[in-house]
N, C-alpha and C positions, 0 to 999 in steps of 0.2 A: 621203823614204825610206819604203818600204812596211812596215807593221807585220809582225812575225814571227808574231803570233798573232791569231786572230779570236775575238771574244767571241760565244758562242752561248748559247741558252737551251733547256734540255731539261726534260722532266718525267719523274721517276723515282719508283718505289715508295718509300714511307717506310722500309721495312725495308732496302732496298738502300742508300739514302742513309746510314742509321745504320751499316751494316756498312762501307761505303766510308770513312766518316769515321773509324771505329775503325782500320781498316787503314792509312789515310793517316797517322794519328797515330803508329802503331807504326813506320811507315817514315820518320818525321820529315819529312813532306811536307804541303803544303796539300792540301785536298780537290781543288782544280782540278789541281794538279801531279800528284797521284796518278792521277786519271782519265786525264790525258794520257798518263802512262807506261803504264798497263795497256791503254789503247786502241791505243797504238803497238805494244805487244807482240802483241796479238791480231791486228791488221791484218797485221803482219809474218808471223805464223804462217799466216794465211789466204792470203796472196799467194804464199808459198813452195810451197803445195800445188798450185798450178795448173801 
């Protein structure tokens, strides 16, 4: 069975990482889960505009 998620490595600015970690904690999510959620929302908004 194919994995449902793919591990990736990215480089982000320190201040962005700090902010995302704070927001993830407030949303009771892991850092990775939070990034996944906000990226899905952003991509969804971008693709609806075409």
